[in-house]
ZAVO-277717 format. One record per residue: residue number from 1; residue in three letters; x, y, z of N, C-alpha, C, O in turn. Coordinates in nm, 3 decimals. Atoms other than C-alpha are relative to their C-alpha. Last residue first. Layout:
! residues N
NUM, Ala, X, Y, Z, X, Y, Z, X, Y, Z, X, Y, Z
...
//
This chain:
! residues 215
215, Arg, -0.078, -0.071, -0.099, -0.332, -0.215, 4.305, -0.047, -0.033, 0.142, 0.009, 0.019, 0.239
214, Thr, -0.111, 0.084, -0.045, -0.475, -0.486, 4.079, 0.087, 0.070, 0.103, 0.176, 0.007, 0.160
213, Ser, 0.051, 0.115, -0.076, -0.819, -0.327, 4.038, 0.112, -0.087, 0.053, 0.090, -0.165, 0.146
212, Ser, 0.055, -0.044, -0.128, -0.670, 0.009, 3.942, -0.043, -0.118, 0.085, -0.028, -0.117, 0.207
211, Ser, -0.111, -0.046, -0.082, -0.452, -0.144, 3.670, -0.049, 0.040, 0.139, 0.015, 0.009, 0.240
210, Phe, -0.074, 0.118, -0.042, -0.747, -0.336, 3.528, 0.113, 0.037, 0.095, 0.137, -0.029, 0.196
209, Arg, 0.082, 0.069, -0.100, -0.961, -0.024, 3.520, 0.071, -0.122, 0.054, 0.065, -0.151, 0.174
208, Ser, 0.001, -0.080, -0.122, -0.684, 0.168, 3.346, -0.081, -0.066, 0.111, -0.041, -0.066, 0.228
207, Ala, -0.130, 0.017, -0.064, -0.631, -0.109, 3.092, 0.006, 0.076, 0.132, 0.062, 0.029, 0.231
206, Arg, -0.003, 0.134, -0.056, -1.003, -0.112, 3.012, 0.131, -0.025, 0.074, 0.132, -0.085, 0.182
205, Glu, 0.091, 0.003, -0.114, -1.006, 0.265, 2.971, 0.002, -0.137, 0.067, 0.004, -0.147, 0.189
204, Tyr, -0.066, -0.069, -0.111, -0.698, 0.254, 2.750, -0.087, -0.002, 0.125, -0.036, -0.018, 0.237
203, Gly, -0.111, 0.081, -0.048, -0.858, -0.010, 2.528, 0.070, 0.064, 0.118, 0.103, -0.004, 0.215
202, Arg, 0.054, 0.118, -0.070, -1.188, 0.173, 2.497, 0.113, -0.085, 0.059, 0.102, -0.134, 0.172
201, Ala, 0.060, -0.047, -0.125, -1.013, 0.500, 2.416, -0.056, -0.117, 0.080, -0.040, -0.122, 0.202
200, Cys, -0.108, -0.028, -0.097, -0.794, 0.328, 2.157, -0.059, 0.039, 0.135, -0.013, -0.008, 0.239
199, Gly, -0.055, 0.128, -0.043, -1.100, 0.186, 1.982, 0.110, 0.018, 0.102, 0.114, -0.055, 0.202
198, Ala, 0.101, 0.059, -0.090, -1.265, 0.528, 1.975, 0.048, -0.135, 0.051, 0.029, -0.167, 0.169
197, Ala, -0.008, -0.073, -0.127, -0.945, 0.676, 1.831, -0.100, -0.055, 0.100, -0.069, -0.067, 0.219
196, Leu, -0.120, 0.044, -0.071, -0.935, 0.407, 1.563, 0.012, 0.067, 0.136, 0.047, 0.002, 0.235
195, Asp, 0.023, 0.137, -0.047, -1.294, 0.475, 1.460, 0.119, -0.051, 0.082, 0.101, -0.114, 0.186
194, Ala, 0.102, -0.008, -0.106, -1.232, 0.851, 1.442, -0.027, -0.139, 0.058, -0.037, -0.155, 0.180
193, Val, -0.067, -0.050, -0.120, -0.910, 0.790, 1.247, -0.098, 0.010, 0.116, -0.062, -0.020, 0.230
192, Leu, -0.086, 0.105, -0.054, -1.095, 0.576, 0.994, 0.064, 0.044, 0.131, 0.065, -0.031, 0.228
191, Asp, 0.087, 0.103, -0.058, -1.369, 0.834, 0.944, 0.082, -0.111, 0.064, 0.050, -0.157, 0.173
190, Ala, 0.061, -0.054, -0.121, -1.116, 1.113, 0.897, -0.089, -0.103, 0.068, -0.087, -0.116, 0.191
189, Val, -0.104, 0.000, -0.102, -0.919, 0.902, 0.648, -0.057, 0.051, 0.133, -0.029, -0.006, 0.238
188, Ala, -0.018, 0.139, -0.043, -1.235, 0.832, 0.450, 0.107, -0.011, 0.108, 0.094, -0.091, 0.201
187, Ala, 0.116, 0.037, -0.081, -1.318, 1.203, 0.438, 0.014, -0.143, 0.053, -0.020, -0.170, 0.168
186, Pro, -0.007, -0.051, -0.138, -0.966, 1.288, 0.323, -0.116, -0.043, 0.088, -0.096, -0.070, 0.207
185, Gly, -0.046, -0.136, -0.022, -0.982, 1.065, 0.013, -0.003, 0.042, 0.146, -0.015, -0.043, 0.235
184, Gly, 0.109, -0.095, -0.027, -1.198, 0.757, -0.028, 0.041, 0.142, 0.031, -0.043, 0.224, 0.066
183, Asp, 0.134, 0.047, 0.034, -0.997, 0.467, -0.167, -0.108, 0.108, 0.012, -0.202, 0.112, -0.066
182, Ala, 0.007, 0.039, 0.141, -0.647, 0.614, -0.183, -0.142, -0.035, -0.041, -0.184, -0.005, -0.153
181, Ala, -0.018, -0.120, 0.081, -0.683, 0.799, 0.147, -0.013, -0.032, -0.149, -0.072, 0.044, -0.225
180, Ala, 0.124, -0.077, -0.008, -0.826, 0.489, 0.312, 0.009, 0.126, -0.085, -0.088, 0.163, -0.151
179, Arg, 0.099, 0.068, 0.084, -0.529, 0.286, 0.187, -0.132, 0.075, 0.000, -0.196, 0.088, -0.104
178, Val, -0.039, -0.025, 0.139, -0.286, 0.539, 0.333, -0.100, -0.064, -0.095, -0.138, -0.005, -0.197
177, Ala, 0.033, -0.140, 0.029, -0.472, 0.531, 0.665, 0.034, 0.035, -0.145, -0.040, 0.107, -0.211
176, Ala, 0.146, -0.010, 0.008, -0.467, 0.150, 0.674, -0.043, 0.142, -0.034, -0.139, 0.162, -0.109
175, Ser, 0.050, 0.048, 0.129, -0.096, 0.150, 0.587, -0.151, 0.014, -0.013, -0.201, 0.046, -0.121
174, Gly, -0.051, -0.066, 0.119, 0.005, 0.369, 0.880, -0.070, -0.044, -0.127, -0.139, 0.035, -0.192
173, Val, 0.071, 0.047, 0.119, -0.147, 0.293, 1.220, 0.052, 0.078, -0.120, 0.048, 0.201, -0.120
172, Ile, -0.050, -0.059, 0.125, 0.056, 0.319, 1.541, -0.073, -0.063, -0.118, -0.076, -0.185, -0.133
171, Val, 0.038, 0.085, 0.113, -0.108, 0.259, 1.881, 0.040, 0.071, -0.130, 0.005, 0.187, -0.151
170, Gly, 0.049, -0.067, 0.119, 0.036, 0.402, 2.202, -0.023, -0.099, -0.112, 0.031, -0.209, -0.113
169, Asp, 0.020, -0.142, -0.028, 0.126, 0.315, 2.559, -0.056, 0.076, -0.120, -0.111, 0.184, -0.104
168, Ala, -0.108, -0.088, 0.045, 0.077, -0.058, 2.509, -0.034, 0.145, 0.033, -0.147, 0.178, 0.068
167, Phe, -0.128, 0.036, -0.064, -0.129, -0.325, 2.693, 0.116, 0.091, -0.041, 0.223, 0.082, 0.019
166, Gly, 0.017, 0.067, -0.128, -0.500, -0.255, 2.639, 0.131, -0.035, 0.068, 0.133, -0.063, 0.188
165, Ala, 0.006, -0.102, -0.105, -0.422, 0.000, 2.370, -0.018, -0.062, 0.138, 0.007, 0.003, 0.239
164, Val, -0.135, -0.048, -0.025, -0.319, -0.293, 2.150, 0.002, 0.103, 0.112, 0.092, 0.102, 0.196
163, Ala, -0.080, 0.108, -0.058, -0.658, -0.465, 2.177, 0.140, 0.050, 0.037, 0.189, 0.021, 0.146
162, Glu, 0.048, 0.024, -0.136, -0.855, -0.145, 2.122, 0.086, -0.106, 0.069, 0.122, -0.091, 0.185
161, Ala, -0.045, -0.112, -0.083, -0.645, -0.054, 1.819, -0.041, -0.021, 0.145, 0.038, 0.006, 0.236
160, His, -0.144, 0.014, -0.019, -0.699, -0.398, 1.664, 0.051, 0.107, 0.097, 0.125, 0.078, 0.190
159, Ala, -0.017, 0.114, -0.089, -1.073, -0.370, 1.721, 0.147, -0.026, 0.028, 0.186, -0.057, 0.141
158, Ala, 0.028, -0.046, -0.136, -1.073, -0.021, 1.572, 0.017, -0.112, 0.100, 0.062, -0.088, 0.212
157, Thr, 0.142, -0.017, -0.031, -0.908, -0.162, 1.261, -0.015, 0.051, 0.143, 0.080, 0.050, 0.221
156, Ser, 0.075, -0.065, 0.107, -0.567, -0.149, 1.088, -0.148, 0.023, 0.031, -0.216, 0.090, -0.047
155, Val, 0.115, -0.057, -0.071, -0.286, -0.253, 1.321, -0.082, 0.080, -0.102, -0.033, 0.177, -0.159
154, Gly, 0.111, 0.093, 0.000, -0.058, -0.473, 1.109, -0.124, 0.051, 0.071, -0.230, -0.011, 0.062
153, Ile, -0.011, 0.100, 0.108, 0.261, -0.285, 1.182, -0.112, -0.104, 0.015, -0.109, -0.188, 0.105
152, Gly, 0.049, -0.019, 0.136, 0.250, -0.079, 1.505, 0.035, -0.117, -0.089, 0.094, -0.216, -0.044
151, Val, 0.003, 0.120, 0.084, 0.292, -0.082, 1.881, -0.059, 0.031, -0.137, -0.163, 0.097, -0.148
150, Cys, 0.113, -0.004, 0.093, 0.397, 0.208, 2.102, 0.011, -0.118, -0.097, 0.121, -0.159, -0.133
149, Val, -0.012, 0.104, 0.103, 0.620, 0.177, 2.409, -0.126, 0.003, -0.085, -0.236, -0.017, -0.034
148, Pro, 0.125, 0.056, 0.051, 0.665, 0.485, 2.628, 0.027, -0.102, -0.110, 0.123, -0.089, -0.186
147, Asn, 0.056, -0.069, 0.116, 1.016, 0.522, 2.772, -0.135, -0.062, -0.039, -0.157, -0.181, -0.018
146, Ala, 0.117, -0.076, -0.046, 1.075, 0.382, 3.121, -0.063, 0.077, -0.114, -0.166, 0.142, -0.096
145, Thr, 0.005, -0.145, 0.022, 1.307, 0.118, 2.982, -0.126, 0.061, 0.060, -0.228, -0.006, 0.075
144, Leu, -0.129, -0.056, 0.038, 1.429, -0.241, 3.025, 0.000, 0.152, -0.010, 0.107, 0.213, -0.007
143, Ala, -0.097, 0.042, -0.101, 1.148, -0.427, 3.204, 0.136, 0.065, -0.024, 0.225, 0.058, 0.061
142, Arg, 0.029, -0.073, -0.124, 0.900, -0.227, 3.001, 0.091, -0.042, 0.115, 0.107, 0.032, 0.212
141, Leu, -0.051, -0.137, 0.008, 1.065, -0.356, 2.686, -0.021, 0.076, 0.130, 0.066, 0.151, 0.173
140, Arg, -0.146, 0.004, -0.005, 1.010, -0.720, 2.778, 0.060, 0.140, -0.001, 0.154, 0.168, 0.073
139, Ala, -0.038, 0.036, -0.137, 0.643, -0.656, 2.857, 0.152, -0.004, 0.015, 0.206, 0.043, 0.115
138, Val, 0.020, -0.120, -0.082, 0.596, -0.477, 2.524, 0.043, -0.027, 0.144, 0.107, 0.057, 0.207
137, Leu, -0.107, -0.093, 0.036, 0.747, -0.777, 2.343, -0.010, 0.128, 0.083, 0.091, 0.179, 0.132
136, Pro, -0.125, 0.038, -0.067, 0.521, -1.019, 2.533, 0.116, 0.095, -0.031, 0.201, 0.119, 0.054
135, Gly, 0.014, -0.010, -0.145, 0.213, -0.825, 2.418, 0.126, -0.038, 0.075, 0.173, 0.040, 0.157
134, Ala, -0.014, -0.138, -0.048, 0.326, -0.777, 2.058, -0.005, 0.011, 0.152, 0.077, 0.081, 0.211
133, Arg, -0.137, -0.033, -0.039, 0.398, -1.138, 1.961, 0.009, 0.133, 0.074, 0.102, 0.155, 0.152
132, Asp, -0.008, 0.010, -0.146, 0.035, -1.257, 1.959, 0.140, 0.033, 0.050, 0.170, 0.011, 0.167
131, Ser, -0.090, 0.103, -0.048, -0.004, -1.132, 1.604, 0.000, -0.001, 0.152, -0.027, 0.100, 0.216
130, Leu, -0.123, -0.041, -0.065, -0.307, -0.927, 1.519, 0.083, -0.120, 0.041, 0.031, -0.226, 0.076
129, Ser, -0.001, 0.023, -0.144, -0.570, -1.036, 1.270, 0.136, 0.041, 0.055, 0.235, 0.047, -0.018
128, Glu, 0.133, 0.039, -0.041, -0.671, -0.946, 0.915, -0.009, -0.019, 0.151, -0.112, 0.010, 0.211
127, Arg, 0.014, 0.142, -0.029, -0.348, -0.756, 0.858, -0.144, -0.028, 0.041, -0.213, 0.059, 0.093
126, Thr, 0.116, 0.037, -0.080, -0.267, -0.418, 0.706, -0.004, -0.152, 0.016, 0.049, -0.227, -0.066
125, Gly, 0.122, 0.031, 0.075, 0.083, -0.342, 0.586, -0.113, -0.039, 0.093, -0.090, -0.069, 0.210
124, Thr, 0.117, -0.070, -0.049, 0.443, -0.297, 0.690, -0.121, -0.036, -0.085, -0.107, -0.083, -0.198
123, Val, 0.017, -0.138, 0.045, 0.690, -0.562, 0.584, -0.124, 0.062, 0.064, -0.210, -0.008, 0.118
122, Gly, 0.027, -0.023, 0.141, 0.778, -0.874, 0.780, -0.021, 0.147, -0.030, 0.005, 0.234, 0.053
121, Leu, -0.121, -0.004, 0.081, 0.749, -0.975, 1.144, -0.038, 0.025, -0.146, -0.150, -0.002, -0.187
120, Thr, -0.019, 0.120, 0.081, 0.452, -0.885, 1.360, 0.130, 0.013, -0.077, 0.187, 0.122, -0.083
119, Ser, 0.093, 0.104, -0.045, 0.346, -0.641, 1.630, 0.019, -0.131, -0.075, -0.027, -0.236, -0.030
118, Thr, 0.072, 0.055, 0.115, 0.649, -0.420, 1.581, -0.085, -0.118, 0.045, -0.038, -0.208, 0.115
117, Ala, 0.002, 0.147, -0.005, 0.746, -0.226, 1.893, -0.083, -0.053, -0.116, -0.200, -0.016, -0.130
116, Tyr, 0.096, 0.054, 0.095, 0.833, 0.139, 1.827, 0.012, -0.153, 0.002, 0.109, -0.209, -0.049
115, Val, -0.055, 0.117, 0.068, 1.008, 0.284, 2.133, -0.110, -0.061, -0.087, -0.222, -0.080, -0.040
114, Phe, 0.060, 0.125, -0.046, 0.909, 0.635, 2.232, 0.070, -0.113, -0.073, 0.146, -0.089, -0.167
113, Gly, 0.141, -0.036, 0.014, 1.054, 0.983, 2.205, -0.083, -0.113, 0.056, -0.143, -0.103, 0.163
112, Asp, 0.037, -0.093, -0.107, 1.409, 0.946, 2.334, -0.141, 0.056, -0.018, -0.182, 0.146, 0.054
111, Ser, 0.129, -0.063, 0.029, 1.501, 0.632, 2.145, -0.034, 0.095, 0.114, -0.042, 0.053, 0.230
110, Ala, -0.019, -0.095, 0.110, 1.873, 0.548, 2.168, -0.128, 0.074, -0.036, -0.123, 0.179, -0.100
109, Asp, -0.090, -0.105, -0.045, 1.832, 0.387, 2.512, 0.018, 0.107, -0.106, 0.030, 0.226, -0.074
108, Ala, 0.073, -0.081, -0.097, 1.528, 0.189, 2.400, 0.084, 0.117, 0.047, 0.034, 0.227, 0.066
107, Ala, 0.100, -0.077, 0.074, 1.713, 0.066, 2.092, -0.078, 0.092, 0.094, -0.106, 0.207, 0.059
106, Ala, -0.071, -0.099, 0.081, 2.015, -0.038, 2.299, -0.098, 0.088, -0.076, -0.079, 0.210, -0.083
105, Ala, -0.051, -0.103, -0.091, 1.797, -0.212, 2.561, 0.070, 0.111, -0.078, 0.055, 0.229, -0.045
104, Leu, 0.115, -0.076, -0.050, 1.603, -0.401, 2.295, 0.048, 0.115, 0.088, -0.001, 0.227, 0.077
103, His, 0.044, -0.091, 0.107, 1.930, -0.501, 2.127, -0.119, 0.084, 0.045, -0.125, 0.203, 0.015
102, Glu, -0.106, -0.099, 0.019, 2.071, -0.643, 2.451, -0.039, 0.101, -0.108, -0.018, 0.221, -0.092
101, Asp, 0.017, -0.101, -0.105, 1.741, -0.815, 2.529, 0.104, 0.110, -0.014, 0.077, 0.226, 0.016
100, Ser, -0.055, 0.040, -0.130, 1.775, -0.991, 2.194, -0.028, 0.110, 0.102, -0.057, 0.224, 0.066
99, Ser, -0.116, -0.075, -0.050, 1.545, -0.896, 1.909, 0.045, -0.055, 0.134, -0.036, -0.097, 0.217
98, Thr, -0.119, 0.082, 0.017, 1.314, -1.166, 1.766, 0.126, 0.069, 0.052, 0.233, 0.008, 0.056
97, Ser, 0.002, 0.106, -0.102, 1.007, -0.993, 1.906, 0.122, -0.090, -0.008, 0.156, -0.157, 0.089
96, Ala, 0.086, 0.113, 0.033, 1.094, -0.689, 1.700, 0.009, -0.106, 0.108, 0.098, -0.103, 0.193
95, Val, -0.047, 0.127, -0.054, 1.234, -0.344, 1.772, -0.102, -0.108, -0.035, -0.219, -0.079, -0.059
94, Leu, 0.090, 0.115, 0.003, 1.202, -0.015, 1.589, 0.066, -0.122, 0.063, 0.187, -0.142, 0.052
93, Phe, -0.052, 0.120, 0.064, 1.384, 0.305, 1.675, -0.098, -0.115, 0.013, -0.176, -0.121, 0.108
92, Val, 0.081, 0.118, -0.028, 1.245, 0.651, 1.747, 0.056, -0.117, -0.078, 0.071, -0.109, -0.200
91, Arg, -0.032, 0.115, 0.085, 1.461, 0.961, 1.770, -0.083, -0.118, 0.045, -0.100, -0.142, 0.164
90, Ala, 0.006, 0.131, -0.064, 1.321, 1.286, 1.909, 0.036, -0.109, -0.101, -0.002, -0.100, -0.218
89, Leu, 0.102, 0.091, 0.050, 1.438, 1.600, 1.731, 0.005, -0.131, 0.079, 0.113, -0.183, 0.108
88, Asp, 0.100, 0.019, -0.106, 1.628, 1.879, 1.908, -0.119, -0.083, -0.051, -0.234, -0.053, -0.022
87, Ala, 0.122, -0.068, 0.045, 1.816, 1.972, 1.587, -0.114, -0.012, 0.101, -0.226, 0.034, 0.075
86, Thr, -0.034, -0.140, 0.025, 2.151, 1.886, 1.746, -0.122, 0.082, -0.039, -0.134, 0.199, -0.004
85, Ser, -0.016, -0.063, -0.130, 2.000, 1.565, 1.882, 0.031, 0.149, -0.016, -0.023, 0.232, 0.058
84, Ala, 0.133, -0.020, -0.058, 1.879, 1.466, 1.537, 0.008, 0.072, 0.133, -0.074, 0.159, 0.162
83, Ala, 0.069, -0.103, 0.078, 2.222, 1.519, 1.382, -0.137, 0.031, 0.058, -0.176, 0.147, 0.068
82, Glu, -0.066, -0.129, -0.024, 2.400, 1.327, 1.660, -0.073, 0.112, -0.073, -0.096, 0.219, -0.016
81, Val, 0.033, -0.040, -0.138, 2.151, 1.040, 1.648, 0.060, 0.136, 0.031, -0.005, 0.220, 0.094
80, Trp, 0.136, -0.052, -0.001, 2.189, 1.029, 1.269, -0.040, 0.046, 0.140, -0.103, 0.151, 0.154
79, Glu, 0.001, -0.127, 0.072, 2.568, 0.998, 1.284, -0.139, 0.063, 0.001, -0.153, 0.184, 0.018
78, Gly, -0.071, -0.106, -0.071, 2.554, 0.731, 1.553, -0.008, 0.135, -0.067, -0.035, 0.235, -0.001
77, Ser, 0.077, -0.124, -0.004, 2.282, 0.520, 1.391, 0.073, 0.119, 0.060, 0.012, 0.225, 0.078
76, Glu, -0.055, -0.083, 0.106, 2.477, 0.215, 1.275, -0.059, 0.141, 0.001, -0.052, 0.212, -0.100
75, Ala, -0.146, 0.010, -0.002, 2.431, -0.003, 1.586, 0.066, 0.090, -0.104, 0.185, 0.120, -0.092
74, Val, -0.052, -0.081, -0.110, 2.071, 0.119, 1.618, 0.153, 0.002, -0.003, 0.214, 0.105, 0.023
73, Pro, -0.035, 0.077, -0.120, 1.989, -0.024, 1.277, 0.060, 0.091, 0.107, 0.132, 0.186, 0.076
72, Leu, -0.131, -0.037, -0.052, 1.827, 0.223, 1.034, 0.029, -0.079, 0.127, -0.036, -0.057, 0.229
71, Asp, -0.102, 0.092, 0.051, 1.543, 0.065, 0.834, 0.141, 0.035, 0.048, 0.239, -0.016, -0.007
70, Pro, 0.020, 0.143, -0.030, 1.254, 0.211, 1.032, 0.110, -0.093, -0.045, 0.126, -0.201, 0.012
69, Val, -0.074, 0.053, 0.115, 1.373, 0.575, 1.044, 0.000, -0.152, 0.014, 0.091, -0.207, 0.077
68, Ile, -0.008, 0.146, -0.007, 1.121, 0.748, 1.271, 0.068, -0.048, -0.128, 0.022, -0.020, -0.238
67, Val, -0.012, 0.074, 0.126, 1.175, 1.123, 1.309, 0.011, -0.149, 0.031, 0.083, -0.190, 0.122
66, Gly, -0.087, 0.115, 0.006, 1.083, 1.368, 1.582, -0.003, -0.069, -0.134, -0.079, -0.031, -0.223
65, Ser, -0.057, 0.030, -0.131, 0.904, 1.681, 1.696, 0.097, -0.117, -0.003, 0.177, -0.134, 0.090
64, Leu, 0.011, 0.139, -0.041, 0.829, 1.827, 1.354, 0.070, -0.023, 0.134, 0.169, 0.044, 0.166
63, Gly, 0.078, 0.014, -0.123, 0.783, 2.202, 1.324, -0.017, -0.142, 0.049, -0.097, -0.168, 0.139
62, Ala, 0.138, 0.033, 0.036, 0.891, 2.222, 0.961, -0.089, -0.020, 0.123, -0.208, -0.049, 0.111
61, Gln, 0.060, -0.122, 0.053, 1.209, 2.399, 1.074, -0.145, -0.021, -0.041, -0.224, 0.073, -0.041
60, Ala, 0.024, -0.090, -0.113, 1.290, 2.094, 1.287, -0.066, 0.129, -0.046, -0.157, 0.179, 0.020
59, Ala, 0.109, 0.057, -0.079, 1.244, 1.862, 0.989, -0.032, 0.091, 0.118, -0.150, 0.113, 0.147
58, Ala, 0.125, -0.024, 0.073, 1.458, 2.087, 0.768, -0.120, -0.051, 0.078, -0.225, 0.013, 0.081
57, Ala, 0.031, -0.143, -0.010, 1.736, 2.091, 1.028, -0.131, 0.032, -0.070, -0.212, 0.110, -0.019
56, Ala, 0.043, -0.027, -0.136, 1.727, 1.713, 1.060, -0.039, 0.147, 0.017, -0.138, 0.178, 0.082
55, Phe, 0.134, 0.057, -0.019, 1.739, 1.670, 0.683, -0.052, 0.032, 0.139, -0.168, 0.072, 0.154
54, Ala, 0.094, -0.081, 0.076, 2.032, 1.910, 0.649, -0.143, -0.052, 0.017, -0.236, 0.027, 0.032
53, Thr, 0.017, -0.126, -0.072, 2.223, 1.739, 0.930, -0.102, 0.089, -0.070, -0.184, 0.154, -0.005
52, Leu, 0.082, 0.025, -0.118, 2.164, 1.402, 0.767, -0.025, 0.127, 0.080, -0.135, 0.148, 0.130
51, Arg, 0.085, 0.118, -0.003, 2.289, 1.516, 0.427, -0.085, -0.010, 0.126, -0.189, 0.055, 0.135
50, Asn, 0.036, 0.016, -0.141, 2.547, 1.789, 0.494, -0.091, -0.118, 0.026, -0.087, -0.176, 0.135
49, Pro, -0.074, 0.109, -0.061, 2.718, 1.755, 0.155, -0.045, -0.032, 0.143, 0.002, -0.129, 0.203
48, Ala, -0.145, 0.010, -0.019, 2.474, 1.713, -0.001, 0.059, 0.140, 0.021, 0.003, 0.237, -0.029
47, Gln, -0.071, -0.118, 0.049, 2.102, 1.760, 0.054, 0.150, -0.016, 0.029, 0.192, -0.010, 0.145
46, Tyr, 0.082, -0.120, -0.011, 1.837, 1.494, 0.114, 0.072, 0.123, -0.055, 0.016, 0.195, -0.138
45, His, -0.005, -0.076, 0.125, 2.023, 1.195, -0.028, -0.070, 0.135, 0.009, -0.095, 0.199, -0.093
44, Trp, -0.135, 0.001, 0.055, 2.114, 1.024, 0.299, 0.012, 0.087, -0.125, 0.117, 0.145, -0.151
43, Leu, -0.089, -0.082, -0.081, 1.790, 1.121, 0.473, 0.136, 0.017, -0.068, 0.191, 0.127, -0.073
42, Ile, 0.046, -0.138, 0.015, 1.578, 0.983, 0.189, 0.089, 0.095, 0.080, 0.127, 0.201, 0.031
41, Asn, -0.043, -0.047, 0.132, 1.782, 0.661, 0.178, -0.040, 0.146, -0.024, 0.034, 0.222, -0.086
40, Tyr, -0.130, -0.063, -0.011, 1.729, 0.619, 0.553, 0.048, 0.056, -0.134, 0.121, 0.156, -0.136
39, Tyr, -0.113, 0.090, 0.006, 1.360, 0.547, 0.508, 0.133, 0.077, -0.007, 0.138, 0.193, -0.048
38, Thr, -0.052, 0.019, 0.135, 1.081, 0.772, 0.623, 0.123, -0.089, 0.005, 0.177, -0.116, 0.112
37, Met, -0.057, 0.134, 0.011, 0.857, 0.841, 0.920, 0.044, -0.021, -0.145, -0.036, -0.011, -0.238
36, Val, -0.002, 0.051, 0.136, 0.784, 1.202, 1.011, 0.066, -0.137, 0.001, 0.162, -0.160, 0.076
35, Leu, -0.127, 0.061, 0.042, 0.682, 1.298, 1.362, -0.013, -0.042, -0.146, -0.123, -0.070, -0.194
34, Thr, 0.006, 0.077, 0.124, 0.412, 1.530, 1.497, 0.139, -0.052, -0.034, 0.240, 0.013, -0.006
33, Pro, -0.128, 0.033, 0.064, 0.362, 1.662, 1.849, -0.021, -0.083, -0.126, -0.106, -0.172, -0.128
32, Val, -0.051, 0.126, -0.053, 0.012, 1.799, 1.916, 0.133, -0.031, -0.070, 0.154, 0.012, -0.183
31, Asp, -0.078, -0.026, -0.120, -0.103, 2.159, 1.873, 0.044, -0.129, 0.069, 0.059, -0.134, 0.191
30, Val, 0.027, 0.096, -0.106, -0.231, 2.151, 1.517, 0.093, 0.027, 0.118, 0.199, 0.086, 0.103
29, Arg, 0.143, 0.014, -0.027, -0.267, 2.421, 1.251, -0.032, -0.095, 0.115, -0.145, -0.096, 0.163
28, Asp, 0.055, -0.133, -0.027, 0.084, 2.560, 1.197, -0.146, -0.009, 0.046, -0.200, 0.088, 0.098
27, Asn, -0.037, -0.038, -0.135, 0.209, 2.204, 1.235, -0.039, 0.143, 0.034, -0.041, 0.180, 0.152
26, Leu, 0.071, 0.080, -0.100, 0.016, 2.093, 0.930, 0.029, 0.051, 0.140, -0.063, 0.070, 0.221
25, Gln, 0.140, -0.043, 0.001, 0.142, 2.377, 0.712, -0.081, -0.074, 0.105, -0.165, -0.015, 0.174
24, Arg, 0.001, -0.135, -0.056, 0.502, 2.301, 0.813, -0.144, 0.053, 0.006, -0.184, 0.111, 0.107
23, Cys, -0.012, 0.015, -0.146, 0.443, 1.931, 0.750, -0.004, 0.136, 0.068, -0.064, 0.151, 0.175
22, Met, 0.130, 0.045, -0.049, 0.321, 2.014, 0.398, 0.001, -0.014, 0.152, -0.096, 0.022, 0.219
21, Ala, 0.088, -0.116, 0.009, 0.638, 2.214, 0.334, -0.141, -0.035, 0.050, -0.205, 0.045, 0.118
20, Met, -0.036, -0.089, -0.111, 0.845, 1.923, 0.461, -0.089, 0.123, 0.000, -0.130, 0.171, 0.106
19, Asp, 0.056, 0.059, -0.120, 0.657, 1.695, 0.221, 0.032, 0.085, 0.123, -0.052, 0.101, 0.211
18, Asp, 0.144, -0.029, 0.000, 0.731, 1.923, -0.071, -0.064, -0.053, 0.128, -0.153, 0.011, 0.185
17, Arg, 0.012, -0.142, -0.038, 1.098, 1.901, 0.027, -0.145, 0.046, -0.003, -0.186, 0.128, 0.079
16, Pro, -0.013, -0.015, -0.145, 1.071, 1.521, 0.024, -0.011, 0.146, 0.045, -0.063, 0.174, 0.153
15, Thr, -0.134, 0.026, -0.051, 0.947, 1.543, -0.336, 0.003, 0.009, 0.153, -0.093, 0.057, 0.213
14, Tyr, -0.010, -0.032, -0.143, 0.613, 1.522, -0.518, 0.137, -0.042, 0.053, 0.185, -0.151, 0.023
13, Gly, -0.105, -0.098, -0.020, 0.643, 1.521, -0.897, 0.021, 0.041, 0.144, 0.092, 0.138, 0.172
12, Ala, 0.061, -0.133, -0.003, 0.308, 1.353, -0.958, 0.104, 0.110, 0.023, 0.070, 0.228, 0.025
11, His, 0.048, -0.028, 0.136, 0.484, 1.034, -1.065, -0.063, 0.139, -0.008, -0.064, 0.201, -0.115
10, Met, -0.115, -0.032, 0.085, 0.671, 1.046, -0.736, -0.041, 0.033, -0.142, 0.014, 0.124, -0.204
9, Ala, -0.053, -0.131, -0.037, 0.349, 1.068, -0.536, 0.117, 0.040, -0.089, 0.126, 0.154, -0.134
8, Val, 0.095, -0.102, 0.046, 0.187, 0.779, -0.722, 0.054, 0.140, 0.028, 0.047, 0.229, -0.057
7, Gln, -0.013, -0.005, 0.145, 0.497, 0.566, -0.667, -0.092, 0.106, -0.059, -0.053, 0.181, -0.148
6, Asn, -0.126, -0.067, 0.033, 0.506, 0.649, -0.296, 0.015, 0.016, -0.150, 0.060, 0.121, -0.198
5, Ala, 0.021, -0.143, -0.028, 0.139, 0.556, -0.264, 0.126, 0.080, -0.033, 0.117, 0.190, -0.088
4, His, 0.082, -0.053, 0.110, 0.211, 0.221, -0.434, -0.023, 0.150, 0.019, -0.016, 0.227, -0.077
3, Gln, -0.086, -0.002, 0.119, 0.495, 0.150, -0.188, -0.077, 0.058, -0.119, -0.023, 0.139, -0.194
2, Ile, -0.085, -0.119, -0.009, 0.268, 0.249, 0.100, 0.093, 0.011, -0.120, 0.120, 0.121, -0.168
1, Val, 0.083, -0.120, 0.000, 0.000, 0.000, 0.000, 0.086, 0.126, 0.000, 0.066, 0.216, -0.081
//
């Protein structure tokens, strides 16, 4: 879904700089933190010779609070962490259920916004059902970090969002929103987000009641 959306955007002449301009317009109108998620190739080719520093500066100027780079390993992230820190951008790294405790701790330590826990293995995209890997992964992370843990990849319905909100600090939805935009435009995205938000609210409420009953 996202690969197709990228192709449509490129054919229309849309560039990363256009996206930064859109982010600037968005952040002039909303009062919640926003982050951009993109692949390392975009950062690396953004503007020579400064590259990562130039991307980080542009993101900060666009009013963004952080950046998610899903294909950047923590062990190879030193240059990006430095550039993001200089621009006062939060860094978010992804972890999977197959990650060792050592890797989870390193990713959590390098992430100063939240930690992105993947609910399933493989590429991003919508799923019919949620994997049972996410809950144990969140529990492992909470034993290693005080940072918020958000879960994504495969979350696409209000029921999914409700389930994830029952054990995680945040719910990440990407492909389902992109698909809604392709199928029904802004109105469809608004409807989807409203459903997802309602699902999250139910999940957080249930988790809160459970937490209170166990104290």
